[in-house]
C-alpha positions in Angstrom: 113.2 101.5 120.6 114.3 102.6 124.0 115.2 100.9 127.2 114.6 102.0 130.8 115.3 100.3 134.1 112.2 99.1 136.1 112.1 97.4 139.4 110.5 94.0 140.1 110.8 92.1 143.2 113.9 93.9 144.4 115.9 93.3 141.2 116.4 95.7 138.3 115.1 94.5 134.9 115.4 96.3 131.8 112.4 96.7 129.4 112.3 98.0 126.0 109.5 100.0 124.2 108.5 98.9 120.8 106.5 101.5 118.8 104.9 100.5 115.6 102.7 102.9 113.4 100.6 102.8 110.2 99.9 105.7 108.2 97.6 105.4 105.1 95.8 108.0 102.7 93.0 107.2 100.2 91.8 109.5 97.4 88.1 110.5 97.5 86.0 111.9 94.7 86.4 115.5 93.5 90.1 115.6 94.5 89.5 114.9 98.2 91.2 112.6 100.4 91.1 111.0 103.8 93.8 109.8 106.1 94.1 107.5 109.1 97.1 106.5 111.3 97.5 104.5 114.4 100.6 104.1 116.6 101.2 101.3 119.3 103.7 101.4 121.9 104.4 98.3 123.7 106.8 97.7 126.7 108.3 94.2 126.7 111.0 92.6 128.8 114.6 93.1 127.4 115.1 89.4 127.2 112.6 89.4 124.2 115.7 90.6 122.2 117.5 87.2 122.9 115.1 85.4 120.5 114.8 87.3 117.2 111.5 85.4 116.0 109.7 86.2 119.4 110.5 89.8 118.9 109.5 90.0 115.3 106.3 88.2 116.1 105.4 90.8 118.7 106.0 93.7 116.0 104.3 91.7 113.4 101.1 91.3 115.8 101.2 95.0 116.7 101.6 96.0 113.1 98.7 93.9 112.2 96.4 95.4 114.7 97.5 98.9 113.7 96.9 98.2 110.0 93.4 96.8 110.8 92.4 99.9 112.8 93.5 102.1 110.0 91.6 100.1 107.4 88.5 100.1 109.7 88.7 103.9 110.0 89.1 104.6 106.2 86.4 102.0 105.4 84.0 104.7 106.6 85.3 107.3 104.2 85.4 105.0 101.1 82.6 105.9 98.5 80.1 103.3 97.8 79.9 102.1 94.2 82.6 102.4 91.6 84.8 105.2 92.3 85.9 105.6 88.6 82.1 106.7 88.0 82.2 109.6 90.3 85.4 110.9 88.9 83.9 110.8 85.3 80.9 112.8 86.3 82.7 116.1 86.9 84.3 115.6 83.6 81.3 114.9 81.8 79.7 118.0 83.3 82.7 120.2 82.4 82.2 118.8 78.8 78.5 119.7 78.7 79.2 123.1 79.8 81.7 123.8 77.2 79.3 122.7 74.6 76.5 125.2 75.7 
């Protein structure tokens, strides 16, 4: 969090930057993976720090938006069907190869 002075109608007002980030990685079949991340930066009036609940609510709201964005992106990479079945297939193929 950083503060910087801004001017507004002839007075100096302090603002803060709130940065919220979410990173997530998921496993994919055949030892693959996909990752997503989202960072959100919000400028807010310094007075938001006077009320902890208001501040926390702004952070929660930003976090939820970032989390939903990452989940939506990763949903495009998730395999359809049961992931355990796709993991079992290569092992079954290796066993069949050894038997030959």
